[in-house]
C-alpha positions as CSV (number, residue, x, y, z in Angstrom):
1,M,0.0,0.0,0.0
2,R,2.8,2.4,0.9
3,H,4.7,1.5,-2.2
4,N,1.7,2.3,-4.4
5,L,1.2,5.7,-2.7
6,M,4.9,6.5,-3.1
7,K,4.8,5.5,-6.7
8,R,1.7,7.6,-7.4
9,T,3.3,10.6,-5.6
10,M,6.4,10.2,-7.7
11,L,4.3,10.1,-10.9
12,V,2.4,13.2,-9.9
13,L,5.7,15.0,-9.2
14,L,7.1,13.9,-12.5
15,G,4.0,15.0,-14.3
16,L,4.2,18.5,-12.7
17,W,7.9,18.7,-13.7
18,I,7.0,17.8,-17.3
19,V,4.3,20.5,-17.4
20,M,6.7,23.1,-16.0
21,A,9.4,22.0,-18.5
22,A,6.8,22.1,-21.3
23,G,5.9,25.7,-20.4
24,Y,9.5,26.7,-20.5
25,A,10.1,24.8,-23.8
26,S,7.1,26.4,-25.5
27,A,9.0,29.7,-25.7
28,E,11.7,27.9,-27.8
29,S,11.4,26.8,-31.4
30,A,10.3,23.2,-32.0
31,A,13.0,20.6,-31.9
32,D,13.7,18.7,-35.1
33,V,12.6,15.1,-34.5
34,N,12.5,13.8,-38.1
35,G,14.0,10.4,-38.5
36,T,14.4,6.9,-36.9
37,W,14.9,6.6,-33.1
38,V,15.9,3.4,-31.5
39,G,16.2,2.6,-27.8
40,S,14.9,0.6,-24.9
41,T,13.3,0.8,-21.5
42,V,15.5,1.8,-18.6
43,R,15.6,-1.8,-17.5
44,G,16.5,-2.9,-21.1
45,A,13.5,-5.2,-21.3
46,A,12.2,-4.0,-24.7
47,T,13.8,-2.6,-27.8
48,M,11.7,0.1,-29.5
49,T,11.9,1.8,-32.9
50,L,10.1,5.1,-33.4
51,V,10.0,6.6,-36.9
52,L,8.8,10.2,-37.0
53,K,8.0,12.6,-39.9
54,Q,7.7,16.2,-38.7
55,T,5.9,19.0,-40.6
56,G,6.1,22.2,-38.5
57,N,5.0,21.2,-35.1
58,S,2.9,18.2,-36.3
59,L,4.2,14.6,-36.2
60,K,3.2,11.4,-37.9
61,G,4.9,8.1,-37.5
62,T,5.0,4.5,-36.3
63,I,6.3,2.7,-33.3
64,V,7.4,-1.0,-33.0
65,G,8.4,-2.7,-29.7
66,A,6.0,-0.8,-27.4
67,G,3.6,-3.7,-27.0
68,T,-0.1,-2.8,-27.3
69,D,0.9,0.7,-28.5
70,D,2.7,-0.6,-31.6
71,G,1.5,0.9,-34.9
72,P,0.8,4.4,-36.3
73,L,0.8,7.5,-34.2
74,N,0.6,11.2,-34.5
75,G,1.6,14.1,-32.2
76,R,2.9,17.6,-31.7
77,V,6.3,19.1,-30.9
78,D,6.4,22.1,-28.5
79,G,9.9,23.3,-28.0
80,N,11.8,20.3,-26.7
81,T,8.7,18.3,-25.7
82,I,6.9,15.7,-27.8
83,R,3.3,14.7,-27.1
84,L,2.3,11.5,-28.9
85,R,-1.1,10.0,-29.6
86,F,-1.4,6.4,-30.6
87,D,-3.8,5.4,-33.3
88,N,-4.7,2.1,-31.7
89,G,-7.7,3.5,-29.8
90,T,-6.0,4.2,-26.5
91,D,-6.2,7.6,-25.0
92,V,-2.6,7.7,-23.9
93,T,-0.7,10.8,-24.7
94,P,2.8,10.5,-23.2
95,L,5.2,13.4,-23.0
96,L,8.7,12.9,-24.1
97,N,11.7,15.2,-23.9
98,V,14.1,15.9,-26.7
99,K,17.8,16.8,-26.2
100,G,19.8,16.7,-29.4
101,D,19.7,13.2,-30.7
102,E,18.1,11.7,-27.6
103,I,14.5,11.3,-26.5
104,T,13.6,10.4,-22.9
105,G,10.5,10.1,-20.9
106,L,7.6,7.7,-20.2
107,L,6.2,5.7,-23.1
108,S,3.6,3.0,-22.5
109,G,4.0,3.5,-18.8
110,T,7.7,2.7,-18.9
111,E,10.7,5.0,-18.8
112,V,12.5,5.0,-22.1
113,T,15.6,6.4,-23.8
114,L,15.7,6.6,-27.6
115,R,18.6,7.7,-29.8
116,R,18.4,9.0,-33.4
117,V,19.9,6.6,-36.0
118,K,22.0,8.5,-38.5
């Protein structure tokens, strides 16, 4: 019970941090996230491939290796923050942070790190 409460508290704090970071990033121009991104969960349990096509602040793409979220997706880029929406009927819209050729954040409920393939 305590573990669940602690976990929820940490997720709320992480969410607040992401919202604050998104507010700061919105003052910046959108990051360029075109291309293929490959990575895994923090525990290394799953390898994911994310292919993104960016037009302005809009995104379209596909993801493989995310389990039930595999398939087409769309989203938006605001500064250095990406918000994805999966086309599989789920209402999940994870926030990911971009720093150069690295994307980090929560995807499918799991912390991930993805790197751009050149």
